N, C-alpha and C positions, 0 to 999 in steps of 0.2 A: 465451028471455028470461033464464033463469038464468045462462047464459054471459055475456050482455051485462051483466047486473047485477053479476056477479062481476068482470068486467073494469073496469066503471065504479068499483066499490068499491076495486079495487086501484089504479086511477089516482088516485082521490081520496086514498087513504092515502099514495101516493107524493108527490103534490103537497104534502100537509100536512106530511109529514116533511121535505121540502126547505125549505118555508117556515119550519119551526121552527129550522132551522140556516141562516138566510139568508146570513150572511157566508161560511161555508164553501162553500155552494152557489155563491155569486157568484164566489169565487176559483177554484173548480173549473171553472166555465163560462168563465172568462176565457181559458183556454188554447184552447178551441174557438173562441171569438170571434175571437181573434187569427189563428188558422189560416185560418178561413173568410174573414175580412175581407181577408187578404193575397191569397188566390187570386182573390176577387171583384174587388178593386181592380186587380190586374194584368191579368186577363182583360178587364175593362171598358176600361182604358186602351189595351190592345193592339187591342181591337175598334174603338175610336175612331180609333186611329192607322191601322189598315187602311182604314177608311172615308175618312179624309183623304187617304191615299196613292192610293186608288182614284179619288177625285174629281180629284186632280192629274193622274193618268195619263189619266183620261177626256177631259181637254182635248185630248189628241193624237188622239183618235178611233180607232175600231176598224179603220180602213183604213190607218193610217199605219205606216211602217217607219222605223227609224233605223239608220244605218251609222256606226260609230265605230271609231277605231283601238284596238288591243289589243296591247300588247307582250308576247310570250311570255316566260316566266321566263328561259330561256337567254339571250335577247337582252338582257333587263334586267340580268342579271348581267354582261354584257359592256359595259354602258354604252350600249346602243343603244335607240332609242325609235322605235316605229312611228308613222307619220303617214298621214293621208289627204290627198291633194293635189288640186289642181285638175284634173289629168289623170284622177284617179279620178272626180271629179265629172262631167267631160265624158263619160267612158266610160259612166256610169250614164244620163246624159241621152240619149245617142245610141244605145245598144245594148240598153237594157232596155225591152221593150214592156209596155203595160198599166199605165203609171204616169203620174202628173201631179204638179205642184207639187214638183219636185225642188229642194230648198231647202238651200243651204249655210249653215253657221253657224260663225263664228269667235268664240271666247270668250276674254276676258282680264279681268283686274281692274285697275282704276286709280282714281285720285282725280279727282273732278270738282268744279268750284267755280262758285259764282255769288255775286258780290259778296264779302261777308266770310264766306260759308258754304262749307264743303267737306265731302265725304263720299266714302268708298270704295265703289264700286259694281261690279257685273258689267257689262262692256261687250260687246255682241253685234253682230257684223257679219252682216247677212243681206239677203234680198231681199224683194220685195213679197209673195211667196207664203207668207211666214212666218205671217201671220195665219190663213190657211186651214188650214195644217198644224197649228198649235198651238191653233186655235180661240180665238184671243185677238185682240180688236179694240180700236181706240181709243175711249176714253170722251169725249175732247175732241180737236178738230183732226182730222188725217188721218194715214194710215200712210205709210210710205216707198213711193215710186212707182218704176216702172222707169226713168223719166227721172232720178230722183235717183241711181240706181245707175250708169247709163251716163255721166252727167256728173260723177260723184264729188262731188256736192254736200255741203257741210258742214252737213247737217241731221240731226236726230235725233228720236226718240220716246222719252219717258222713262216710267218706272213711277211709280205713285202715291206709293210710299214715297220715291223719289228726290225727287219734287216737295216732299214734306213736309220731308225732311232739308235741302234747299237753301233752304227758306222762300221759294219763288218766288210764293206767293200763289195765288189761285183761277184766274187766267188767265195761264199762262206762255207762251201762243202768241206767237212772234216774239222771245222773249227768247233771249239767248246764254249758253251755259255753256262753261266751259273744260275741255278734257280732252286729254291727250297733247300739250300744247303748241299745241293748235289751239282755235279757237272754233267752236262748232256752234249753229245756230239750232234752237230747239225748235218742231216742227210738230205734235206730238201727245202725248197722255198716254194710256197704255194702261189698260184697265179693271182693276179690282182683282181679284187672285186669292186673296190671303190667305197669311199666313206659316205655316210648318210646321216645328216643332222647330228654330227658329233660322234656317232657310233661308227667305228672303223673296223670292219670285219677282217682287214688285212693286218691288224695289230694283235697277233696271237701266237701262241706256241702250242703245237700238237705233240702230245706224248703218247706212247703205247698205253692202253688202258691199264694193264696189269702193272706197268711201271709206275703209273701215277697212284694206283692203289697202294703199292708197296711204299712209296715215298710219303703217303699220307699217314701210314701206320695202321695197326689193327684196331686202335681205339677210336678212329674217326669213322662214324657211320656214313656210308655213301648216300648221296642223293642223286639218283640217275635221271637223265633225260634219255628216252629211248626213241630211236627213229627206225622205221622199217619200210619196206617197199611192197606194195600189193602187186602180185603177178598179173592179176586181172583188175584193171581200174574200175570196172563196173561192180566189183565186189568190195569196194572200200568200206561202204557203210556196214555191210555184213561182218567184215573183219573187225571194224571198230566196235560193233556190238558184242562180238565174241570176246574181244579183249576186255571190254567193260564187265562182262559177266564173270570172267575168270578173276579179274582183279578185285571185284566186290566180294567174291567168295574167299579169296586169299586174305583180304583185309578184314574179314568177319563183319561186314557191314549188313545191318538189318534192312528189310525192305523200305523202311521210311527214312533211312540215313542218307545223307548227301554223299556223293562221290568224293573221295579224297584224291582224285587224279583227274586228268583231262586227256581225252583222245581227240586229236585234231588233224585235219589235212592242211596242206599249205594253202589251198584254195579257201578254206574256211577262215583262216587267219587273215588272208588278204581281203575277203569279203567283210570281215569284222572291221578292218581298217577303213574300207570304203564306206561302210555305214557311218563310222565316226566322222570321216571327212565330209560326207553329205550333210550330216547334222551341223557341223561347223560352218559349211558353206551357207546353209539355210539361215543359221543364226546371224552370221555376218551380213548376208544379203538383206535380212530384215533390218539390221542396224543401219546399213548403208541406205536402204530404202527410205528410212526416216530422214536421213540427211538430204536425199533427193526431194522429199516432200518439203523440207525447209527451203531448199533451193527454189522449188516451185512457188512457194509463198513469196520469195524474193522477186521472182519473175512477175507475179501478179501485181505486187506492190509497184514495181517500176512501170508496168504497163498502165496502171491506174494513174500514176503521176503523169505519164506521157499523154493520156487522154485529157487530163486537166490542162496541161501545157498547150495542147494542140486543139483546144476547143474551137478557136476561131478558124484554124485551118480546116477542120472537119466541116464547119459551116460553109466555108467557101466551096469545098469539094461537093457538098450536097447541092449548093446553089447552082453549080455548074453541071449538075446532072448525075452525080454519084448516087447510086441507090443504097438502100439499107444494107443489102448483101455485100456490096463492094466495100463499104466501110468495115463491116463485120469481118470479112475475109482479110482485109489488109492488116488489121490489128491481131487477128488470129495467126496470120502468117508471121508477123513480127515475133509473137511469143514462141511459135514453133521453131522459127529460125534460131532464136537464142538457145532454146533447149537442145535442138538437134546439133547445132554447132558445138555446144558444150559436151554433148555425147560423143561426137567424133574426136574432139580434142582429148576427152577423157580416155578414149580407147588407146590413143598413142601414149598419153602420160601414164596410164595404168600399165601398159606393156613395158614402158621404160622402167617404171618402179620395180616391176616383177623381175626384169632382167638384172637390175642393179642388186636387188636383194639376193637373187640366185648366185650372182658372181661372188658374193661374200661367203657362200656356203661351199666348201670343197666338194667336188664331184657331183654337185646338184645339176640335174638335167636342165637344159635351156627351156624356160617356161614360155609356152605359146598359148595365148588366150584362146579357148575353144570358140569355134564359130558360133555355137549356140549362145555363149555368154556375150559375144560381141553384138549379135543380132538383138538379144534381149535388152542389152544396155541401151542400144539405139532406139528400139521400140518404146522402152519405158521412158526415156528422156523425151521422145516425141509426145507421148501421152501426157507427160507432165506439162509440156507446153500447151497442149490442147486443153487439159483440165483447168489449168490456172490462167489460161489466156481467154477463156470464154467470157468470164464476167467483165473484164475490161473491154473486150471487143463488143459485147452487147451494150455496154454503157455508151461506148462511142457511137454505135449504130443508131441508138435511140435518141441521140441529141436532136433537138429541134433546130433546123438550119437558121431560123430567124434569131432565136435566142443565142445560138452559137456565134452568129455574126456580131452580136452586141457585146460578146465577152471581150474583156480587155486583158 
């Protein structure tokens, strides 16, 4: 009971001393607030970004694989560009077992127009299996059919953002939009996906694959992105290796040559982003850690000044029976209180900053600081108080009471 009472009295004295010098205490705490708020805001925003990225890739499904061209550095320096061709597409369709929905994708950007309105959009040429692979379906009308592709019909499915940009109204079915010197009839509007960091997946036009090939002309070599679905998710790696072997043979690559293509799953892409986000968090955390150390130096400086100013007070306390440990704990509690208070305020300020930044980004998920980040910030701020409060506290505790009483 005595120990608890002594600790409570030390804490009460520490809080009273800080309250007596409110302005100085506030300015000292400000450094800790800024440091903790910075790391909390960055971690919360990155966590929200990771969630948004994960939801985007979740649309591809856990069984999907993508095959894309990848130009090796040596070839790029020579002005060469790797491409996936229709021969590669047919090779995968005919010689890879255990897959379905092998879907080609041609992508370009062009201006589309409707009446007096026009906008720049991403144009995708694909087949009817696109919706199964991308887990994206029409909210209005219908999707592209195999007959549309075979007969090269001038029909299209548009995204919700494209619908808004062209001011086509609530029912665009049967309306015609102009693109690449052609007119295409709108047969469907895709469901909303939501924008992310300026990239809006709802701002696109989908055309039948063969229609887009015919509009591009015979002299434009295709550069395909190929998506497919593994019937058995456990065989994804075996399927990816089979595709890699076939494409290396088809591209006449020697054993020492680098692949000029990439085979990936949606999970691998998401994991790659997570690794980048973790690196960014670590780097930013290190930078913010330096600012917290600077704040800790500020705390130590203020506490040393406080010891000097209160030398006579310390002498009186020791003359009245305060022990070495009582004085040590009081000044240590003052330093810890400054730091922990700064940490708590920093949590709220950091959360507010993250929410404000997120509100400026369309469709960005509400950032919530992870519990681990909050706990780490509070523990680190408390450690800063202990580490930088020990020296002033020891200096105060070691004062000779007689010499302290003589101090003016």
